[in-house]
C-alpha positions as CSV (number, residue, x, y, z in Angstrom):
1,M,3.2,4.6,12.6
2,N,0.0,5.1,10.9
3,G,0.2,1.8,9.8
4,L,3.3,1.7,7.2
5,G,5.6,-1.3,8.0
6,V,9.6,-0.5,8.0
7,E,9.8,-1.7,4.6
8,D,7.5,0.7,3.4
9,V,9.5,3.7,5.2
10,A,12.6,2.6,4.2
11,E,11.4,2.5,0.4
12,Y,10.0,5.8,0.9
13,F,13.2,7.5,2.3
14,D,15.5,5.3,-0.1
15,T,17.1,3.9,2.5
16,S,17.2,0.0,3.9
17,A,14.6,-1.4,6.3
18,E,18.1,-2.4,8.7
19,T,19.2,1.3,9.0
20,I,15.3,2.2,9.6
21,R,15.7,-0.2,12.6
22,K,19.2,0.4,14.4
23,H,19.0,4.5,13.7
24,Y,15.0,5.4,13.9
25,W,13.1,2.4,15.3
26,H,13.9,3.7,19.0
27,H,11.8,6.6,18.5
28,S,8.6,4.7,17.9
29,P,6.1,4.4,20.5
30,H,5.8,0.7,19.5
31,H,9.4,0.3,19.9
32,Q,9.0,-2.0,23.3
33,Q,5.4,-3.1,22.7
34,R,6.2,-6.5,22.6
35,A,8.6,-6.3,25.6
36,L,5.5,-4.9,27.5
37,E,2.9,-7.3,26.5
38,I,5.1,-10.2,27.6
39,I,5.8,-8.6,31.0
40,E,2.2,-7.9,31.8
41,R,0.9,-11.0,30.9
42,R,2.7,-12.3,34.6
């Protein structure tokens, strides 16, 4: 959330980026950011 990528976080916590995305990404305030941007363009 502070400029770190998923890969950086996964490395820090000694896990995979897939695990971070699958189990934790929905807690991020940016989780649905791309979908929101697309919807707001209409």
